[in-house]
C-alpha positions as a LaTeX table, in Angstrom:
\begin{tabular}{lrrr}
\hline
Residue & $x$ (\AA) & $y$ (\AA) & $z$ (\AA) \\
\hline
Met1 & $-35.96$ & $-11.60$ & 7.09 \\
Lys2 & $-33.29$ & $-9.90$ & 5.96 \\
Lys3 & $-30.57$ & $-11.74$ & 6.79 \\
Val4 & $-26.25$ & $-9.79$ & 7.74 \\
Leu5 & $-23.56$ & $-12.03$ & 7.76 \\
Leu6 & $-20.29$ & $-11.05$ & 10.04 \\
Met7 & $-17.41$ & $-12.28$ & 8.26 \\
Gly8 & $-13.80$ & $-13.08$ & 8.44 \\
Gln9 & $-11.18$ & $-14.86$ & 9.32 \\
Ala10 & $-10.32$ & $-16.00$ & 13.07 \\
Asn11 & $-9.63$ & $-13.60$ & 15.67 \\
Val12 & $-10.53$ & $-10.18$ & 13.93 \\
Gly13 & $-12.84$ & $-9.06$ & 16.41 \\
Lys14 & $-16.14$ & $-11.35$ & 14.97 \\
Ser15 & $-17.81$ & $-12.51$ & 18.10 \\
Ala16 & $-16.90$ & $-8.54$ & 19.91 \\
Leu17 & $-19.06$ & $-7.13$ & 17.12 \\
Phe18 & $-21.77$ & $-9.20$ & 17.01 \\
Asn19 & $-22.52$ & $-8.87$ & 20.49 \\
Arg20 & $-22.24$ & $-4.77$ & 20.68 \\
Leu21 & $-25.03$ & $-4.73$ & 17.88 \\
Ala22 & $-26.82$ & $-7.83$ & 19.09 \\
Gly23 & $-27.17$ & $-7.43$ & 22.40 \\
Ala24 & $-29.30$ & $-9.21$ & 24.48 \\
Arg25 & $-31.21$ & $-10.62$ & 21.62 \\
Val26 & $-28.49$ & $-13.64$ & 20.81 \\
Thr27 & $-29.26$ & $-18.06$ & 20.35 \\
Glu28 & $-26.16$ & $-19.99$ & 20.76 \\
Ser29 & $-26.56$ & $-23.34$ & 17.32 \\
Asn30 & $-24.49$ & $-25.42$ & 15.80 \\
Tyr31 & $-24.50$ & $-26.14$ & 12.81 \\
Pro32 & $-26.29$ & $-29.34$ & 11.57 \\
Gly33 & $-24.60$ & $-32.41$ & 11.28 \\
Thr34 & $-21.32$ & $-30.55$ & 12.82 \\
Thr35 & $-19.75$ & $-29.05$ & 16.13 \\
Val36 & $-19.28$ & $-25.83$ & 14.78 \\
Asp37 & $-20.52$ & $-22.72$ & 16.63 \\
Phe38 & $-22.34$ & $-19.74$ & 15.10 \\
Ala39 & $-24.49$ & $-17.50$ & 16.69 \\
Lys40 & $-27.56$ & $-15.63$ & 16.12 \\
Gly41 & $-29.07$ & $-12.38$ & 16.84 \\
Arg42 & $-31.37$ & $-9.58$ & 15.75 \\
Met43 & $-31.05$ & $-5.48$ & 15.42 \\
Arg44 & $-32.71$ & $-2.80$ & 13.98 \\
Leu45 & $-31.71$ & $-1.55$ & 10.79 \\
Asn46 & $-34.58$ & 0.59 & 9.22 \\
His47 & $-37.33$ & 0.58 & 11.84 \\
Glu48 & $-37.08$ & $-3.31$ & 10.91 \\
Asp49 & $-35.62$ & $-6.73$ & 12.89 \\
Val50 & $-32.91$ & $-7.77$ & 10.60 \\
Glu51 & $-31.09$ & $-11.60$ & 11.56 \\
Ile52 & $-27.54$ & $-10.97$ & 12.31 \\
Ile53 & $-24.79$ & $-14.30$ & 12.06 \\
Asp54 & $-21.69$ & $-14.27$ & 13.59 \\
Val55 & $-20.40$ & $-16.72$ & 11.02 \\
Pro56 & $-17.01$ & $-18.98$ & 12.39 \\
Gly57 & $-13.98$ & $-17.31$ & 11.41 \\
Thr58 & $-13.08$ & $-18.45$ & 7.15 \\
Phe59 & $-9.76$ & $-17.08$ & 5.36 \\
Ser60 & $-10.96$ & $-16.93$ & 1.58 \\
Leu61 & $-14.20$ & $-18.77$ & $-0.36$ \\
Glu62 & $-11.36$ & $-22.26$ & 0.19 \\
Pro63 & $-12.18$ & $-23.94$ & 3.11 \\
Lys64 & $-9.52$ & $-25.87$ & 4.79 \\
Asp65 & $-10.95$ & $-27.06$ & 7.03 \\
Lys66 & $-14.36$ & $-27.79$ & 8.62 \\
Ala67 & $-15.40$ & $-24.64$ & 10.32 \\
Glu68 & $-14.64$ & $-22.81$ & 6.72 \\
Glu69 & $-16.65$ & $-25.21$ & 4.99 \\
Val70 & $-19.51$ & $-24.35$ & 7.51 \\
Ala71 & $-18.77$ & $-20.37$ & 6.70 \\
Val72 & $-18.83$ & $-21.33$ & 2.97 \\
Arg73 & $-21.95$ & $-23.55$ & 3.41 \\
Met74 & $-23.79$ & $-19.97$ & 5.35 \\
Leu75 & $-22.93$ & $-17.82$ & 2.39 \\
Glu76 & $-23.86$ & $-19.98$ & $-0.29$ \\
Gln77 & $-26.98$ & $-20.54$ & 1.07 \\
Glu78 & $-28.16$ & $-16.98$ & 1.94 \\
Lys79 & $-27.43$ & $-15.66$ & $-1.65$ \\
Asp80 & $-29.77$ & $-12.53$ & $-0.71$ \\
Ala81 & $-27.89$ & $-11.53$ & 2.54 \\
Leu82 & $-25.74$ & $-8.76$ & 2.84 \\
Val83 & $-21.82$ & $-9.43$ & 4.06 \\
Val84 & $-19.81$ & $-7.22$ & 6.86 \\
Cys85 & $-16.46$ & $-8.12$ & 6.09 \\
Ile86 & $-14.25$ & $-6.96$ & 9.31 \\
Ile87 & $-10.14$ & $-7.22$ & 8.63 \\
Asp88 & $-8.27$ & $-6.43$ & 11.63 \\
Ser89 & $-7.02$ & $-3.31$ & 10.72 \\
Ser90 & $-2.85$ & $-4.56$ & 11.84 \\
Lys91 & $-3.00$ & $-7.12$ & 9.09 \\
Ile92 & $-5.04$ & $-5.73$ & 6.37 \\
Glu93 & $-3.75$ & $-7.27$ & 3.33 \\
Arg94 & $-5.15$ & $-11.23$ & 4.91 \\
Gly95 & $-8.80$ & $-9.58$ & 5.62 \\
Leu96 & $-8.86$ & $-8.04$ & 2.23 \\
Tyr97 & $-8.05$ & $-11.32$ & 0.19 \\
Leu98 & $-11.91$ & $-12.36$ & 1.60 \\
Ala99 & $-13.20$ & $-9.12$ & 1.26 \\
Leu100 & $-12.43$ & $-9.16$ & $-2.30$ \\
Glu101 & $-14.09$ & $-13.48$ & $-3.22$ \\
Ile102 & $-17.26$ & $-12.35$ & $-0.97$ \\
Met103 & $-17.40$ & $-8.70$ & $-3.47$ \\
Glu104 & $-17.10$ & $-11.59$ & $-6.46$ \\
Lys105 & $-19.90$ & $-13.22$ & $-5.71$ \\
Gly106 & $-21.82$ & $-10.69$ & $-5.77$ \\
Tyr107 & $-22.68$ & $-9.80$ & $-2.37$ \\
Pro108 & $-23.55$ & $-6.22$ & $-0.74$ \\
Val109 & $-20.63$ & $-5.80$ & 1.32 \\
Val110 & $-19.25$ & $-3.93$ & 4.16 \\
Val111 & $-15.79$ & $-4.06$ & 5.52 \\
Ala112 & $-15.03$ & $-2.99$ & 8.92 \\
Leu113 & $-11.44$ & $-2.12$ & 9.39 \\
Asn114 & $-11.44$ & $-3.39$ & 13.10 \\
Met115 & $-8.75$ & $-2.74$ & 15.65 \\
Trp116 & $-8.55$ & 0.33 & 14.25 \\
Asp117 & $-6.32$ & 1.92 & 17.15 \\
Val118 & $-3.94$ & $-1.53$ & 16.88 \\
Ala119 & $-3.56$ & $-0.65$ & 13.11 \\
Lys120 & $-2.73$ & 3.18 & 14.57 \\
Asn121 & $-0.63$ & 1.94 & 17.74 \\
Gly122 & 1.22 & 0.05 & 15.24 \\
Asn123 & 1.74 & 2.65 & 12.86 \\
Val124 & $-0.05$ & 1.23 & 9.94 \\
Lys125 & $-1.32$ & 3.44 & 7.93 \\
Ile126 & $-5.23$ & 2.94 & 5.95 \\
Asn127 & $-7.04$ & 5.29 & 4.17 \\
Ala128 & $-10.43$ & 4.80 & 4.87 \\
Pro129 & $-11.99$ & 7.01 & 2.02 \\
Lys130 & $-8.96$ & 5.47 & $-0.81$ \\
Leu131 & $-9.61$ & 2.51 & 0.26 \\
Glu132 & $-12.77$ & 2.85 & 0.31 \\
Gln133 & $-13.79$ & 4.29 & $-3.26$ \\
Ile134 & $-11.47$ & 2.05 & $-5.03$ \\
Leu135 & $-13.26$ & $-1.53$ & $-3.11$ \\
Gly136 & $-17.01$ & 0.44 & $-4.73$ \\
Val137 & $-18.14$ & $-0.50$ & $-0.46$ \\
Pro138 & $-18.05$ & 1.47 & 2.05 \\
Val139 & $-15.01$ & 1.01 & 4.54 \\
Val140 & $-15.49$ & 2.25 & 7.78 \\
Pro141 & $-12.74$ & 1.91 & 11.25 \\
Thr142 & $-14.13$ & 0.37 & 14.01 \\
Val143 & $-13.28$ & $-0.58$ & 17.43 \\
Ala144 & $-15.13$ & $-3.24$ & 18.97 \\
Thr145 & $-14.37$ & $-3.61$ & 22.31 \\
Arg146 & $-14.74$ & $-0.02$ & 22.81 \\
Gly147 & $-17.72$ & 0.51 & 20.68 \\
Glu148 & $-16.22$ & 2.80 & 18.77 \\
Gly149 & $-17.27$ & 2.95 & 15.30 \\
Leu150 & $-21.29$ & 1.02 & 15.53 \\
Lys151 & $-23.23$ & 3.76 & 14.89 \\
Glu152 & $-21.37$ & 5.10 & 12.00 \\
Leu153 & $-20.97$ & 1.10 & 10.72 \\
Val154 & $-25.20$ & 0.46 & 10.86 \\
Leu155 & $-25.23$ & 3.13 & 8.70 \\
Arg156 & $-23.94$ & 2.30 & 6.36 \\
Ile157 & $-25.13$ & $-0.88$ & 6.37 \\
Glu158 & $-28.43$ & 0.34 & 5.87 \\
Asn159 & $-27.54$ & 1.90 & 2.85 \\
Ala160 & $-24.63$ & $-1.75$ & 1.43 \\
Thr161 & $-24.95$ & $-2.19$ & $-2.52$ \\
Ser162 & $-22.63$ & $-4.94$ & $-4.64$ \\
Ala163 & $-19.99$ & $-3.81$ & $-5.74$ \\
Ser164 & $-18.36$ & $-4.51$ & $-9.45$ \\
Ile165 & $-15.53$ & $-5.92$ & $-8.75$ \\
Glu166 & $-13.86$ & $-5.68$ & $-12.48$ \\
Glu167 & $-13.84$ & $-1.83$ & $-11.58$ \\
Val168 & $-12.09$ & $-2.43$ & $-8.27$ \\
Met169 & $-9.85$ & $-4.41$ & $-10.21$ \\
Glu170 & $-9.45$ & $-1.66$ & $-12.16$ \\
Lys171 & $-8.75$ & 1.42 & $-9.98$ \\
Val172 & $-6.29$ & $-1.51$ & $-8.54$ \\
Gly173 & $-4.43$ & $-2.05$ & $-11.06$ \\
Gly174 & $-0.65$ & $-0.34$ & $-11.61$ \\
Lys175 & $-1.37$ & 0.71 & $-8.51$ \\
Gly176 & 0.87 & $-1.72$ & $-6.72$ \\
Gly177 & $-2.43$ & $-2.29$ & $-4.19$ \\
Thr178 & $-1.35$ & 0.24 & $-1.69$ \\
Phe179 & $-4.20$ & 2.33 & 0.01 \\
Asn180 & $-2.37$ & 4.86 & 1.51 \\
\hline
\end{tabular}
């Protein structure tokens, strides 16, 4: 069965997005040998059941605590998984680092710019289509608590592919890393 990992830092809305995508089809678990919680559920993609996993929050793929160790281990064990990297849109720089690390490992990635409403209300301007062009992966603005952007996110998950990190670095080089 295909797997979709929801990854991102703590408090970016991973669980809210997970609950919207998985609905009532959820199982809470501890990672073997730890007390770190994660949740598994199912959703339909392209007319087939897919397992969706709410991975513990992590700032990077270089773990600093037990929860981050579990997150990295889960990613490493799911070599064929697709990753939805959830980013707090109001703090985009923090989340992009993790997204780039995951892309560098060769995983198909979809970026969910969550808390889009918070970013807009805080005058954070993000050109999502330009960011998508630079990253070479789908980028979808979402507000998980209200279900905004979820249909688009599911459509983009169905067609996700891997991106070349080298091409991303070429595109960003000399631009000062701006996405607006």
